[in-house]
C-alpha positions as CSV (number, residue, x, y, z in Angstrom):
1,M,-63.1,63.8,36.3
2,V,-60.3,62.0,38.3
3,L,-56.9,61.4,37.5
4,A,-55.1,58.5,39.2
5,K,-52.7,58.8,42.4
6,E,-50.6,56.2,43.4
7,R,-52.4,52.9,44.8
8,E,-52.5,52.3,48.2
9,P,-53.7,49.1,50.1
10,E,-57.2,48.1,49.4
11,Q,-58.4,51.6,48.8
12,E,-58.2,53.7,45.6
13,V,-57.3,57.1,46.2
14,V,-58.1,59.7,43.2
15,I,-57.5,63.3,42.9
16,K,-60.1,65.6,41.6
17,M,-59.6,68.0,39.1
18,S,-60.7,71.1,41.4
19,E,-57.1,69.9,43.4
20,V,-55.0,69.8,40.4
21,E,-56.4,73.2,39.3
22,S,-55.1,75.0,42.5
23,M,-51.7,73.3,42.7
24,G,-48.8,74.6,41.7
25,L,-46.6,73.7,39.3
26,Q,-44.0,72.0,41.2
27,E,-46.7,70.4,43.6
28,A,-48.2,69.0,40.5
29,R,-45.3,67.4,38.8
30,A,-44.1,66.0,42.4
31,R,-47.7,64.6,42.6
32,A,-47.4,63.5,39.0
33,D,-44.2,61.4,40.1
34,T,-45.9,59.4,42.7
35,Y,-47.7,57.8,39.6
36,H,-46.7,54.6,38.5
37,R,-48.0,52.0,35.9
38,Y,-49.6,49.1,37.4
39,H,-46.3,46.2,37.3
40,I,-45.7,42.6,37.5
41,D,-42.3,42.2,39.5
42,A,-41.3,38.6,37.7
43,K,-38.1,37.4,39.1
44,E,-36.7,33.7,37.7
45,T,-37.4,31.3,40.0
46,E,-35.9,27.5,39.3
47,D,-37.3,24.5,39.3
48,L,-37.7,22.2,42.2
49,W,-38.8,19.3,40.4
50,K,-36.9,19.1,37.3
51,I,-39.3,19.0,34.1
52,P,-38.1,15.7,31.6
53,R,-35.8,17.5,29.0
54,R,-37.0,17.2,25.6
55,F,-34.4,15.6,23.7
56,N,-32.2,12.6,23.9
57,V,-28.8,12.6,22.6
58,K,-26.8,9.6,21.8
59,V,-23.1,9.9,20.4
60,G,-21.4,6.9,19.0
61,K,-17.9,7.1,21.2
62,F,-16.1,5.0,18.7
63,G,-17.4,7.1,15.7
64,L,-16.5,10.3,17.5
65,A,-12.9,9.1,18.4
66,K,-12.6,8.5,14.6
67,L,-13.3,12.1,13.6
68,I,-11.4,13.5,16.6
69,F,-8.3,11.5,15.2
70,K,-8.8,12.3,11.5
71,E,-9.1,16.1,12.7
72,F,-6.6,15.9,14.9
73,F,-4.1,15.4,11.7
74,K,-6.2,17.4,8.9
75,Y,-6.1,20.5,11.0
76,F,-2.5,20.0,12.7
77,G,-1.7,23.4,14.1
78,H,-4.7,24.7,14.0
79,W,-6.1,23.7,17.7
80,E,-9.0,26.4,17.6
81,T,-10.7,24.4,15.0
82,V,-9.3,20.9,16.5
83,F,-10.6,21.4,20.1
84,S,-13.9,23.4,18.9
85,R,-17.2,22.3,20.2
86,P,-19.4,22.8,17.2
87,C,-23.1,23.4,19.5
88,T,-24.4,26.6,19.4
89,Y,-26.2,25.3,22.5
90,G,-23.6,24.0,24.4
91,V,-24.5,20.0,24.3
92,F,-21.2,19.1,23.6
93,S,-19.3,21.9,26.0
94,G,-18.7,19.4,28.9
95,P,-15.1,18.6,30.4
96,V,-15.0,15.6,27.7
97,G,-17.0,17.2,24.7
98,G,-19.5,14.5,23.1
99,F,-18.3,11.4,25.1
100,L,-20.6,12.5,28.1
101,P,-22.9,15.2,26.3
102,R,-25.4,17.1,28.1
103,P,-29.1,16.5,26.4
104,D,-30.5,19.0,29.0
105,L,-29.3,21.8,26.4
106,C,-30.5,20.1,23.3
107,V,-33.3,22.5,21.2
108,G,-33.6,19.5,18.6
109,C,-31.7,21.9,16.0
110,L,-30.5,18.3,14.7
111,R,-27.1,20.0,13.3
112,C,-24.8,17.3,15.0
113,E,-27.2,14.3,13.2
114,V,-27.3,15.9,10.1
115,Q,-23.6,16.5,9.6
116,H,-22.1,13.1,11.3
117,P,-25.8,10.9,11.1
118,D,-23.4,7.9,11.3
119,F,-22.8,8.4,15.1
120,V,-25.1,10.9,16.6
121,T,-28.7,10.6,17.0
122,V,-31.2,12.7,18.4
123,T,-34.9,11.5,19.4
124,P,-37.5,12.9,21.4
125,N,-37.4,12.1,24.9
126,G,-40.8,9.8,25.5
127,E,-40.9,10.8,29.5
128,L,-41.7,14.2,28.6
129,R,-44.3,13.4,26.2
130,A,-45.8,11.3,28.8
131,L,-46.8,14.2,30.8
132,G,-50.5,15.5,30.3
133,D,-53.3,14.4,28.2
134,K,-54.9,15.3,24.8
135,Y,-56.0,18.7,25.9
136,L,-53.2,19.7,28.3
137,T,-50.4,18.7,26.4
138,W,-46.6,18.3,27.2
139,Q,-46.0,21.1,24.9
140,H,-48.4,23.3,27.1
141,I,-46.9,21.8,30.1
142,S,-43.1,22.9,29.2
143,T,-44.2,26.4,28.1
144,I,-46.0,26.6,31.5
145,D,-43.1,25.7,33.3
146,E,-40.9,28.0,31.2
147,E,-43.5,30.9,31.8
148,A,-43.3,30.4,35.9
149,R,-39.7,30.3,36.0
150,K,-38.8,33.2,34.3
151,G,-42.2,35.3,33.8
152,G,-41.2,36.5,30.2
153,V,-43.1,35.7,26.8
154,P,-41.3,32.4,25.7
155,V,-39.8,32.9,22.2
156,R,-38.6,30.2,19.7
157,G,-36.1,31.3,16.9
158,Q,-37.8,28.6,14.8
159,G,-41.2,30.6,15.0
160,Y,-44.3,29.1,15.9
161,R,-44.7,25.6,15.6
162,G,-48.2,24.9,17.0
163,R,-51.2,24.1,14.9
164,F,-52.7,26.1,12.6
165,G,-56.4,25.1,13.0
166,G,-57.9,22.2,14.9
167,P,-60.5,21.4,18.0
168,G,-60.9,23.6,21.1
169,F,-59.3,27.0,21.3
170,D,-57.1,26.2,18.1
171,G,-60.6,26.4,16.0
172,M,-60.1,30.1,16.6
173,F,-57.5,33.2,14.6
174,T,-57.3,36.4,16.0
175,D,-57.4,39.5,13.8
176,M,-54.2,41.4,13.9
177,S,-54.7,44.9,12.5
178,E,-51.3,46.3,14.0
179,I,-50.8,48.7,11.0
180,V,-53.6,50.9,12.4
181,R,-51.7,51.7,15.3
182,P,-48.3,50.5,15.4
183,S,-47.5,52.4,18.3
184,R,-49.9,50.7,20.7
185,D,-46.8,47.5,21.6
186,G,-48.1,46.9,25.2
187,I,-45.2,45.7,26.6
188,H,-43.1,48.2,25.6
189,G,-45.0,51.0,27.1
190,R,-44.6,53.5,24.5
191,E,-48.7,53.9,24.7
192,L,-51.0,52.4,27.8
193,I,-52.8,49.5,27.6
194,G,-55.6,48.8,30.2
195,T,-55.6,45.2,31.8
196,Q,-58.3,46.2,34.2
197,V,-61.3,44.3,34.4
198,D,-64.8,44.8,36.7
199,I,-66.3,42.2,38.4
200,G,-70.3,43.1,39.4
201,S,-73.0,45.1,38.0
202,K,-73.2,48.4,35.9
203,P,-76.2,50.1,36.0
204,M,-77.7,50.4,32.5
205,H,-78.1,54.5,33.0
206,L,-77.4,56.9,35.6
207,S,-80.2,58.2,37.9
208,F,-79.6,61.4,39.9
209,D,-81.3,63.5,42.8
210,S,-82.7,67.0,42.5
211,S,-79.2,67.9,43.9
212,G,-77.2,66.0,41.6
213,N,-76.0,63.1,43.7
214,L,-75.7,59.8,41.9
215,L,-78.8,57.6,43.0
216,N,-77.5,54.0,41.2
217,Q,-73.6,53.6,42.4
218,P,-71.9,50.5,40.7
219,E,-71.5,47.9,42.3
220,M,-68.1,46.0,41.3
221,L,-65.0,45.6,42.3
222,T,-61.7,46.1,40.2
223,I,-58.8,43.9,39.4
224,Q,-55.7,44.9,37.5
225,V,-55.4,41.3,35.5
226,P,-58.3,40.0,33.2
227,F,-58.1,36.5,34.9
228,I,-58.3,34.8,38.4
229,Y,-57.7,31.9,40.2
230,S,-59.7,29.2,40.4
231,A,-60.5,26.8,43.3
232,P,-57.9,23.5,43.2
233,P,-59.5,20.0,43.0
234,K,-61.6,19.2,46.2
235,D,-59.1,16.4,46.6
236,L,-55.8,18.5,47.1
237,A,-56.4,19.5,50.6
238,D,-53.0,21.0,50.8
239,D,-52.7,24.1,52.5
240,G,-49.4,25.3,50.8
241,V,-51.4,25.4,48.1
242,F,-54.2,28.0,49.5
243,K,-51.5,30.1,51.1
244,I,-49.7,30.2,47.5
245,M,-52.5,31.1,45.8
246,A,-53.8,33.9,48.3
247,T,-50.4,35.8,48.6
248,A,-50.0,35.7,44.7
249,A,-53.4,37.3,44.3
250,A,-52.9,39.8,46.6
251,E,-49.4,40.6,44.9
252,I,-50.9,40.9,41.4
253,D,-54.1,42.5,42.7
254,S,-56.3,39.4,41.4
255,M,-58.8,37.5,43.3
256,A,-58.4,33.8,44.4
257,L,-61.1,31.3,44.9
258,I,-61.0,29.1,47.9
259,P,-63.6,27.0,50.1
260,V,-64.5,29.8,53.3
261,D,-63.7,26.4,55.9
262,D,-59.8,26.7,54.8
263,V,-60.1,30.7,54.4
264,N,-61.0,30.6,58.3
265,R,-58.5,28.0,59.2
266,L,-55.9,29.4,57.8
267,S,-56.6,33.2,58.4
268,L,-56.3,34.1,54.5
269,G,-59.2,36.4,54.9
270,G,-58.5,39.6,52.9
271,A,-59.7,42.3,49.9
272,N,-58.2,39.4,47.2
273,V,-59.8,36.2,48.4
274,A,-63.1,35.1,48.0
275,P,-64.4,32.4,50.0
276,I,-66.3,29.5,48.1
277,V,-69.7,29.1,50.6
278,N,-72.4,27.1,50.4
279,C,-75.1,29.1,52.5
280,A,-75.1,32.7,53.9
281,G,-74.7,31.5,57.5
282,C,-70.9,30.6,57.0
283,D,-68.4,32.8,58.6
284,V,-66.9,34.9,56.0
285,P,-63.5,36.9,57.3
286,K,-63.5,40.4,57.9
287,G,-62.1,42.3,54.9
288,T,-64.0,40.2,52.4
289,R,-65.1,41.9,48.9
290,M,-66.7,38.9,47.2
291,V,-67.6,35.4,48.0
292,E,-69.0,32.5,45.1
293,L,-72.2,30.8,45.6
294,R,-71.4,26.9,45.0
295,S,-74.8,26.8,43.3
296,W,-77.7,29.2,42.8
297,N,-79.6,29.9,46.0
298,N,-82.2,32.6,46.1
299,Q,-82.5,33.3,49.7
300,A,-78.9,32.8,50.3
301,H,-77.8,35.1,47.8
302,S,-80.0,37.7,48.9
303,E,-78.8,37.7,52.8
304,L,-75.2,37.9,51.4
305,S,-75.9,40.4,49.3
306,A,-77.6,42.1,52.0
307,K,-74.2,42.4,54.4
308,G,-72.7,44.2,51.6
309,L,-70.9,41.2,49.2
310,L,-70.8,40.8,45.8
311,V,-71.2,37.2,45.6
312,S,-70.3,34.9,42.3
313,V,-72.7,32.2,41.5
314,A,-71.3,28.8,40.3
315,I,-73.2,27.1,37.1
316,S,-71.8,23.6,36.2
317,M,-72.0,23.2,32.5
318,S,-72.7,19.7,33.1
319,E,-75.9,20.4,34.4
320,D,-78.9,22.2,32.4
321,W,-77.1,25.4,32.8
322,R,-79.2,27.5,30.2
323,S,-82.3,27.2,32.6
324,K,-79.9,27.6,35.8
325,L,-78.5,30.7,34.1
326,E,-81.7,32.1,33.8
327,E,-83.1,31.5,37.1
328,A,-79.8,33.2,38.9
329,I,-80.3,36.3,36.5
330,D,-84.1,36.6,37.0
331,G,-83.1,36.1,41.1
332,G,-80.7,39.5,40.6
333,A,-77.4,37.7,40.4
334,S,-74.7,40.0,38.9
335,I,-72.0,37.6,38.8
336,L,-72.1,34.1,37.0
337,H,-69.5,31.6,37.0
338,L,-69.7,29.2,34.2
339,Y,-67.7,25.8,35.1
340,A,-66.8,23.6,32.0
341,D,-64.4,20.7,32.2
342,H,-60.9,20.9,32.0
343,H,-60.8,20.1,28.6
344,G,-63.6,23.1,27.8
345,M,-66.7,20.7,27.4
346,D,-70.0,21.4,28.5
347,G,-72.2,18.3,29.5
348,E,-73.8,18.7,25.6
349,G,-70.3,18.1,24.4
350,G,-69.7,21.1,22.8
351,F,-66.7,23.6,23.6
352,L,-66.6,26.6,25.9
353,M,-66.1,28.8,23.4
354,D,-69.6,28.3,21.7
355,T,-71.1,28.1,24.9
356,L,-69.6,31.0,26.5
357,A,-71.1,32.7,23.2
358,E,-74.3,31.7,23.7
359,A,-74.4,32.9,27.3
360,H,-73.1,36.3,26.1
361,M,-75.3,36.7,23.4
362,S,-78.6,35.8,25.4
363,L,-77.6,38.6,27.9
364,V,-77.1,41.2,24.8
365,E,-80.4,40.2,23.7
366,K,-81.6,40.7,27.2
367,G,-80.3,44.2,27.1
368,I,-78.3,43.5,30.4
369,R,-75.0,42.6,29.2
370,D,-73.1,45.6,31.9
371,R,-75.3,44.1,34.7
372,V,-73.9,41.0,34.8
373,T,-70.4,39.8,34.9
374,L,-69.5,36.5,33.4
375,L,-66.6,34.5,34.5
376,G,-65.6,31.1,33.1
377,S,-63.4,28.1,34.2
378,G,-61.7,25.4,32.2
379,G,-60.5,24.6,29.0
380,V,-57.6,27.4,29.5
381,A,-54.6,25.8,29.3
382,G,-52.1,28.4,27.1
383,A,-51.7,32.5,27.5
384,D,-53.3,32.8,23.8
385,H,-56.5,30.9,25.5
386,L,-57.1,34.2,27.7
387,P,-57.8,36.2,24.7
388,K,-60.0,33.8,23.2
389,A,-62.2,33.2,25.9
390,I,-62.7,36.8,26.2
391,I,-64.0,37.1,22.7
392,S,-66.2,34.6,23.4
393,G,-68.1,36.9,26.0
394,L,-65.9,36.7,29.2
395,D,-65.1,39.2,31.5
396,A,-62.8,37.6,33.0
397,V,-60.9,33.8,33.3
398,G,-60.4,31.2,35.8
399,L,-57.0,29.6,36.0
400,D,-57.0,26.4,37.2
401,H,-54.8,23.7,36.3
402,A,-52.6,26.4,34.7
403,L,-51.7,27.1,38.6
404,L,-51.0,23.5,39.2
405,I,-48.6,23.1,36.5
406,A,-46.8,26.4,37.7
407,I,-45.9,25.0,41.1
408,Q,-44.8,21.9,39.3
409,A,-47.5,19.3,40.4
410,R,-48.2,16.4,38.3
411,L,-51.5,15.9,37.0
412,T,-52.7,11.9,36.7
413,G,-55.9,9.9,36.4
414,D,-59.0,11.4,35.0
415,T,-57.7,15.3,34.3
416,Q,-60.8,16.0,32.3
417,N,-63.5,15.7,34.9
418,R,-63.5,18.1,37.5
419,D,-62.2,17.3,41.5
420,S,-61.1,13.7,39.4
421,A,-57.3,14.4,39.0
422,T,-54.8,12.9,40.8
423,V,-52.1,15.8,42.0
424,Q,-48.5,15.1,43.0
425,L,-46.7,18.0,44.7
426,P,-43.2,18.8,44.5
427,K,-41.7,17.5,48.1
428,K,-40.9,20.2,50.7
429,L,-43.1,23.0,48.9
430,D,-42.4,26.8,49.4
431,I,-45.0,29.1,50.0
432,D,-42.6,32.1,48.8
433,W,-41.2,29.8,45.9
434,G,-45.1,29.0,44.8
435,R,-46.2,32.6,45.2
436,Q,-43.2,33.6,42.7
437,R,-44.3,31.3,40.2
438,I,-47.6,32.1,40.4
439,V,-47.0,35.7,39.7
440,N,-44.2,34.8,37.2
441,L,-47.1,33.3,35.2
442,S,-49.5,35.9,35.8
443,C,-47.0,38.2,34.5
444,S,-45.8,36.1,31.4
445,W,-49.7,35.8,30.3
446,R,-50.7,39.2,30.7
447,D,-48.0,40.5,28.9
448,Q,-48.9,38.2,25.6
449,M,-52.0,39.7,26.4
450,L,-50.5,43.2,25.6
451,E,-49.1,41.8,22.8
452,I,-52.3,40.5,21.6
453,L,-54.0,44.0,22.4
454,G,-51.1,46.1,21.0
455,A,-51.5,44.0,17.7
456,M,-55.2,44.5,17.4
457,G,-55.1,48.2,18.2
458,V,-57.2,47.7,21.5
459,R,-56.3,49.8,24.0
460,E,-57.9,48.3,26.6
461,V,-59.1,44.7,27.1
462,R,-62.9,45.3,28.2
463,R,-63.0,46.4,24.5
464,L,-62.5,43.0,23.5
465,R,-65.3,41.1,25.5
466,G,-67.8,39.6,22.8
467,E,-65.7,41.0,20.1
468,F,-66.5,38.2,17.3
469,G,-65.8,40.3,14.7
470,R,-62.3,40.1,16.1
471,S,-61.9,36.3,15.8
472,M,-62.4,33.9,12.5
473,R,-63.1,30.4,12.9
474,C,-60.9,28.3,11.4
475,A,-64.2,25.2,10.6
476,E,-65.6,28.4,9.0
477,L,-63.1,29.4,6.8
478,E,-62.5,26.0,5.2
479,A,-65.7,25.6,4.5
480,E,-66.0,28.6,2.6
481,A,-63.2,28.0,0.6
482,F,-63.4,24.2,-0.1
483,G,-66.7,23.4,0.6
484,D,-67.5,23.2,-3.2
485,I,-64.4,20.8,-4.2
486,E,-65.5,17.1,-4.0
487,G,-64.3,15.0,-1.0
488,F,-64.5,18.1,1.2
489,P,-67.0,16.8,4.1
490,G,-70.0,18.4,3.5
491,G,-69.2,19.4,-0.1
492,D,-70.4,18.0,-3.4
493,A,-69.9,14.2,-3.5
């Protein structure tokens, strides 16, 4: 048994119980004081490229002047009332009040329009609603931008305004049982909730020699968050993006997948960068712990593994993924990275949740689930998608478009298919600025994961993998409740 000690760069230091027993009380206390819980340091980082505002506010100047003239005589002498600016959010708090409103501050409460419908109009901003597509919507983009700017959990005073049911991840509800463990409230830290995940292979049983030495050591690495950074589109050949990904992954102790040529050219090699390779002969930088093969290759996998590297195998869902999954597992692959498109669809028209559950259960049925790590990329557009993807069977989730949105990239064209979107980055992209934006996003999404785990009474994210009983499907609940009602799809005619 070991106790965690303060983590030093690129190595894990432990204190054996025998050492603790030999320490004096003061020494043990001093050693314990060096331990720090894992924490992501979020710092507010302003936009370089301001996202369009949510609402447009139009005020009729004649109507406003008429109202002010009327109130001047009605409340004469009560100057505080006469000169009040009746907007909680400061839309009319500029130098000339409502004659020059500040719509950037409007949250759409509509108080002004309800009270003065004759000369005040609040309308949605079409420029904002033009962002994104039918899957990665403008609401996702607006939320990601706020998370990347502040690093906190977005809170809306009006409560949840999203969809209760729908396609994709919106079709899954998570089961909350906070009453079971009300003190396990992750982001407040009263009880530790672990977000570490293991990437690699664990033996299904332990084997020891006659001296008690372990013969089959686990071949894996541990990252502090249940997500990694997937590579950007191939046509986005921007050195700044690669540097941002690598430095952000090192700061939060995750992994960034970057093409090996770019890793070598920019000297980005390290423990938190996994070069993407297509052969065993690629020049992998010193200090690399994991690489990713673009596709299954038995010989390349064997040669890379012989070098002491963990090897992730990329499997595209657009192909016959089941046979490739079987072939890779039979060949000894221990890390499989399943890629859907950016809307979370596989090549057969199925959504990622069902595909992941099928892959997870196939490993369970073979009795080798802990020997294989499942990673998955595609379709993750919000923080709530993370726990749902892990419930569906993933060990860790790959983030892709969300990272680009965090550094305020504009995506146009076909944003569903991989490597086909046109990406426009902010001018004069600063590496430190971009790193902090992605670190902020990671902090926000981790905190929201902690909130989900705390509400479920789950003490670590590893225990959420494949926990189908922690989820409910909207379609199944509706079929159970309304299936016998005439007119319901599939109900009695």
